[in-house]
N, C-alpha and C positions, 0 to 999 in steps of 0.2 A: 504493499500500500504506499501511497506517496502522500506527503503533506505540502501544501503549496501556500505560501504568503503572497499577498498582493495581487490576488486573482481578480481584483476589480479594476487594477491599472490597466493602463494600455498594452503593455507587454504581458502582464499577467494573464489577461483575456486570451490572448492568442496561445500562451502555454497550456492553460485549462482547456480549450478547445483541440489542442493537438495531442493531449495524452490519451493514450488508449488503454490506459489502466486505472484501477479505482483510487480516487484521490479525495483526500479533505482539505478543505480551504479553511484559512485562518485570516480575519480580518475584521474591520469596524463595520463592515456592512452587513445588514440583516440577512443578505442572500448567502453568506459565508456559513459553512458547517459549523465553525467554531467562532463565536463572535467575541473579540478581544481587541483593546487598543494596546499593541506591542511596546509602544511607547511610555505607557503607564502601568501596565499589569503584565504579571508572568501568567500565560495562559495553561490551562489544563489540557493536556495533549496526550492522544492514543500513541501506543506503539506503532512506528512505521519503519519501511525499510529505507527511504529516500525522503529528503527533505529538498524542496527547491525554494529558496529564499529570494523572492521577486519583490518583497515589498520595500519600499523605501520613499523618500521625498526628493523630488527633482523638479525640473521645468519651471523655476521661478528665481529671480534674482533678489537676493535679501537685502534690504535697506537697513533696518532696525537690528538692534541686538537680539531681541526677542526671534525676528525672524531668522537670524544668522544661528540661534540656538536651537531651534526647532529642527534643523539638519541634523545636529547631533542627538537631539531627542528621538528623532524617527529612526535615523540610519545607524546610530550606535547602541544608544540604550535599548531601542526595539530589538536589535539583534541579541544584545545582552539577555534581554527577558525571554526571548525565544529559545536561547540555548539553555536557559535555566529551567523553562517548560519542559524542553526535551530531556534534561536529566532527571525530572521529577516523574515524567511519563514512559521513559524507556529510550535507550539510545538508538538512533538510526544506523545503518551501515555505511551509508553514503550522504553527502550533503554537496549541493550545489548552490553557489552563490553568484547571483547576477550584480555583477559590479560594473564600473565603467571605466573608459580611457581618461576620464577626467582625473583619476589618480595620478596621472604623469605630471599634470599641472602645465601642459605645454599649450601654446597659442599658434605656434609654427613648427613644422617638422615633416619628415618624409620616412614612411616605413619604421616608425617607432616599434621597437620590439619589447617583449615583455620583460626582459631584464634591465629596462632602462630604469632609471632611479624614480622613485614616487616624490615628485616634487610639489604637487598640489598646496597651495595656500588658501584657496577659497572655502567656504563651510562645506559646500558639497562634496568637492575632491578630497578634502581633509576627513571628512564624515566617512568616505567610501574607504580611505585608506585604514582608518580605525577599526571599521567594521571586517575588513578582510583580515586584518591582523588576529582580531577577537576569534574569528571563525578557525583561521588556521591552527592558531594556539590551541583551541579547544579540541579541534579534530584529531590533532597530533597527541594530544593528552589522552583522548578516548578511543585512539585507533579507528578512527573513522575516515574513509576516503573522501578527500575533500577536494572539489573542483571550483575554480573560480572563474568565471566568464567576464571579461572586460569588453564592453559593448561601446561601439561609436554611436552615432545618430541611428536609432531604430526607426524603421520605415514600414508603414502599413496604412491601412484605411483610417480615415480621420484621426491623424496623428496629432499629439499634444505639442507643446513648446515652439521652438524656432521654426520647425517645418510646418506646423499647422498655420503659424503667423504668416509664413510665406504663401502658403495657399490663399489665405484670406485675402493678402495684399495684392496678389495676382488677380484674384477674383473682383476686387474692387478698383483695380486699375491704378493702384499707387506704388507698386514694386518696381524696383530699377534694378538691374546688374550693376555692379561697381567695376568700372574698368574692365569691361568685357565679361565678367564672371567667370574668369578662368581659374580662379581658386579652387583646388581640390579637397574634398572631405572624404574620410571613410563614412560608411553607411553599411546596413545590413538590413535585410527584410526579416521582420518579426516572425513570419511563419518558418523562416529557415532555422531561427533560434529554436522554436518550440520543436522542430523535428529532430533536432540533434541532441537535446537533453538525455534522452535514455541511452545514447551511444557513449556519452561521457561519464556516466554516473560511476561505472566501476574502474575508470582510467585516472581520474584525479589530475592536478595540475593547475595551472595559472594559463589562460589562452585568451589572447586578442581574437574577435571574430569581426571579419567584414566582408563585403561581396568580392572583394580583391581587385575591384576596377577603381573605386573611387572618383564618382562623378563630381563634375565641377558645378558650380551654380548656374551656369547658363545652360547646361544639359537639364539640369533639374527643372529650371524654369520653362524649358521647351516641353518636356513631358506633362507639366502641370496645365500649362497654357493649352495645349491641344486638348486635355481631358475636359477643361473648363469651356471649350470652344471660344478661347482668347486669341487675340492676335499676340505676335511675338513680342515680349516684354521690352521696354527700351533700356538704354544703356546710360549710366551716369558716369562722366569723367571723374577720376579720382580726385582731383582738386576740389571739385563741387561737393562730393560726399565729405572731404576732409573738413571744409567750412561748415557744412551743416552738422557735422559730429561734435565741432566745438560749440556751436550753439546748443545742442543737445546736453553737452556736458553742464551747461549753465542751467537750462530748464529743468532737466531731470527727466525721470522715468516716463513721463507723458509724451515726450517727443520720440518720434521713431527711431532715431539714431543718436549714438553717441561714440566716443572714441573707442571704446571697448568693443562695441558691436562692430564696428567698422574694422577694426584689426580682426576680429573673427572673419567677416564676410571677405577680406581682401587677402587672407593669408591661406596658403595650403597646409593642412594638416592631415596626415595619413598614417596608418599603423599596419605593421606587418602580421599577417595571421598564418605565415607559412609553418609555425609550430604546430597548429591546429590541423593543418592539411597533412603534415606528416604523421602526427600522432594518432589521430582517428578518422582521417579520410574526409575532413572538412570540405564539402563542395558545394558552395551556395550558389544561388540563382543572382544574376545581375539584377541590381536595384532598378536600373532603367527600363528592363524588360518586365519587372514584376510588380512595379509600384501602380496600384489603383488608390485614387484618392478617397473614394467613397464606394 
């Protein structure tokens, strides 16, 4: 039997749909089998063979100290409480943690591998680093096979976060590619993640997962525009974007762009998934072929 956290999240829904064996879900929603707020309580859990820990806080930029702390409450304290619940209910044989390439703390780079130092300083990345360490130490102590999957942008129907914002902006006609939109980003289809989980449960290790192609913003905007029946999106010269970003630095979060967002939009950041390909035959579908916006 499998225990899954985060089953109501964007990726969690794909994971739950893709599992072919009996599973128990844990979360705050009334649709979960076990209703528990992991950031505040230790859940009462049954004996299971495999845990897939997909629950976590993401997709927002914290401003206040309270918002920053919430990443640690959910991603670190929530993980700690889950592990305590497993100790009380019976230890699993395998544990899979859905982590993020944000742990590397990079805004620019090509083919970053798993042995790169974990340099994140933002609340989300730091909380994922701490959660990884908690899980690795706990699994080693209890002789449990531990697998950590570090994911880039996860792509699927009705996505949240920056990709969802990009879709809405193209739909409403105010999206622009910056300097041609040639910056490449690692991505992976949500369905490919859910399909591979039961292949890695008995292997263990830390893996980046990407589609191996790393689309650029121009390619993604074309795919989205076609599905929305829109014209090809316009291009904004970098100097104009930089000027607007400086204005955004002053105005704040209500402005569509600032220097931080501009750096992310204009910089290539890709990750190396060759370890997963060698170890368990990771062979994903290209995002540009499989992405359907709804």
